[in-house]
N, C-alpha and C positions, 0 to 999 in steps of 0.2 A: 666342631670348627669346620666352616665349609673349605672347599679346595683353594679358593682365591685366598681366604685369611691364611690358610696354611702355608701356601706359596710364599706370600709376603713375609710370614715369620720366618721361614725357611732362608730367604734372601737376605734378612736383616742379621743372620748368622754367618754371612760370608767373611766377617771379620774376625772369625774364630782363631785364636792363636795357636790352638793345639792341631797339628798336622791331621792326626788321626780322626779327630771329632769334625774338622772341615771336610775331610775326604767323605764322610758320612752324610754331612750336609749336602755336599756338591752332588753325590750319588742320588740323593732324595730329590734335589732339583731336576736332575737329569730325566727322571720318570715323569716329569711333566711336559718333555719334548718342547717344541716350539712355543707353546702356550707361556713358557717361562720368560721368552725373550724380552717381550715389552716390559715386563716389570723389572728384569735385570737392567734393562737400557735406562729406565728411570733412575734407579739406585745409582747407575754409573754417572748419569749427568749430574747428581746432586751430592756427590761426595768429592772431596779434595784429596782424599786418601789414595796415593798412587798405588800402594799395595793392594787396596780393595779393587781399584778399577781393574789392576792386571788380572786379579782372580776372576771377576766377572767377564772380562773379555775371553779369558780362557774358557770359562763355562759356556759363554754364548757359542765361541767357536767349536767346541765340542758338540754341543746340541745341533749345530748347523751340519756338522759332518754327519752324525748319526742320521739326522733327517735325510740327507742325500743319499746315504747308504740303502736306507729304506726304501726311498723312491726309486732308486736305480734298481734294486733288487726286485720291487714290484714290476717296474717295466720290463726288466727281463724275463720275468716269470710269467707274465700275462701276454706275451706274443711280440712285444718290442715292435710293433707295426709303425708306431708313430716316431719316425726318425727325429722329427723336431723335438719332441718331448725329450728323448735321450740327450740330444745336442744341449737343450737347455739345462738339464739337470747337471751334466758336467762343466757346463759354463758358469752356474750358479756356485761350483767349488771355489772358482776365483772371485765371483762377482755376486755375493750371497743376496745382495738387494736388487738384483736385475729385475727390471720392469718387464715381466713376461708379456703383459697386454701390448706394450710399446713395440717389443721385438716381434711379436705375431702381426701387429697391425703393418710394421714397415715391410715385412715378408709378403704380407698380403697385398700390399701396394704394388710390388715388383710383379707379383703373379698376375695382377691385374692389369699392368702395362704389357706383359707378354700376351695376355689373353686379348688384349684390343687388337694386336697385330696379327692374331692368328685367323685362320679360316680352315674349314675342313678339307679343303681341296689341296693343302699344301703337302708336299712330299716330306719324309723325314728330315732330309738334309735342309729343306726350306725352312722347317720348324725350328732346327738348330741354328740357322742364321738368324732367325727372329730372337731367340733366347740369347744368343751371343751378343746381338746388337744390343738388347735392352739392358743384359747384365754388365757387359764390358764397355759399350759404348756410352749409353745413355747414363748409366749409374755409376761407371767407373771402377768397377771391382778390377783388381789386378793382383799378380802373385809378388808377393813381399820379397824381392830379390836382394835387398840391402841388409835385411836382419832376418834371415831363414830360419835361423836356430832360436828365435825367441818364442817363448810358450804362449805369447800373446796372439801367435798365428793360429793357433787351435781353437780359440774361444769365439763364440758368435758375436758377442757384443762389440769387442774391438773390430771384427770383420766388419760389421754393419757400420761403425763409427768412422773407421779409417779407410775402409773400402779395400784393404790389403789383408792377405791372408797366405796360407800354404796350399798345397795340392788338395789336402784332405778338408779343410774347412770350405774352401771355394767349390770343392767337388760336392760337399754336403749341401751347401746353399744351392747349387745348381740341381741336384737330385729333388730337393725340397719344393723348387720351383715347377720342374718337369712333372713330379709326380702330381702336384696339386692340379695340374691340367691334364692328367691321365696320359701323359707322355711317357713311354715304358723306358726310361733311362735309371740305370742302377750304378752302383759303385762296384768298382773291381778292385780287389785287396792285392794288388801287384806289389811285391816288395821294394821298399824305398821309394815308391811312387804311387799315387792313388789316382787312378784313371777311372773313366766311366764308359759303360757300355749301351749302346742303342738296340733294343731288341725289337723284333718284328712286332708291328701293331697289333696281331692278333694274340700276342702273349699278355695273358691276363692273371697269371698264376704268381706264385711267389718267387723270389730270387732264385732260391735253392732248386726249384723246379725246372730252371732254364737251361737248355742245351746251347753247345756252341754254335750249331747251326742257325739258331735263333737270333745270334748276334749280327745286327747289319753293319755296324762299325763302332768304332771307339772314339773316344773325346779326351782331349787333355784339358782341364779346367784350369791349370796352371799357366797355359798358353792360350788364353782367351777362347777356350772351347774348340781348338783346332782338331780336326777330324783326322784320323788315321785308321790303319787296318790291322789285322791278326799278324801280318808278316813284321810289321814293326815292333809288336810285342815280343815275337819270336827273336828280333834280333837285338833287342833290349836284354832279354834273358842270356843270350849268349855273350853278350858284352859284359854283362854283370857276373858272368861265370856261375849262373844259377841251374839248378837241376829243373828241367822242364816239367811242370805240373799242371793238370787240366785246370786246376782252381785259378790259375792266373790269366785265364780267358774268359771266366765266367763271372756273373754278377755275384757278389756277396751278400749276407744279410746285415740288417741294421744292427744286429748284436756285434758281428765283427767290425763293423765301421765304428761303433762307440768303444768298443775294445782296441781299436787301433789309435782312436783319439787318446784315450788314457795311456796307451803305452808310449805315445809320441810325447805327451806331457812328461811322463817319467823320465824319458830320456833327455828331454831338454833341462829339466830341473837337476837331473844328475851332472850334466855338462857345467851347471853353474853352481854345483855344490850344495845344493838347497835340500838337505836330507830330510828336513821336517815335511816338505811338501812331497818328497818322494815316498816316504813312510805312508802319509795319508792317502796318496793316490794309489799305493800298492793295496791298501786296505779297501779302499773305493772299488778297485779293479775286481775283489773278490765278490762283490754284489752281483756281477754278470754271471757268477758261476752258478746262480740258483737256475739259470735256464738249461744247465746241462745235466 
């Protein structure tokens, strides 16, 4: 029996009344990974049995979670240079049918808009004015101040659709646009508020290799890219009664950014008592540990 026929035979057994036998069938279907999803969806569409439909939905969901874990684990293991890929993987946790090509195209259009306004003679502050104008004035991106605790604020899909997000999602989009144009803007993992750092133009190494004296200024993506200085971070740290640490002034890695995204989602789902999503995201977060 070839694999396709075997898979169809296995799926035909999802109505197995014996729970122990069903678990064996289900686990065997899991071994096919994403390949099993189209066949499962066909069966779901052609059955009127609610119990079978529930089982199929559960199997599809578990396959998707395992696929996401493997993708995120590979992303973390092999360098995590591509921030967009990490952003997309976690967004697909909530939106498994996300059209990646459409999202990439839309971000590419924003990058193109910024590029059209740039020229080699612009100063760092002038470049920031261009990015801010395109992102916040032309495209209308803004901070979601009315529903800041919503998990939707973290995901890329609703950010592009509603043009509203939190400091992290807006900051990640800002970094994606800037880095696509080789503008040295990086995330700063400041507690309770994600900000950005603009490094010296000569800096071409990784965020981890940056020094504090290479930071020209900082940006607040939640406040339309407002520019501020190190002194304001120091004031913020004092106001929040935090212990001053060097990392609060320096760029962080993409791995830390995606880890912060997952932690933020866990926090928001905890507030809404969605324990199932909290457990799934706790498991997904472990995929990042492959890089350590």
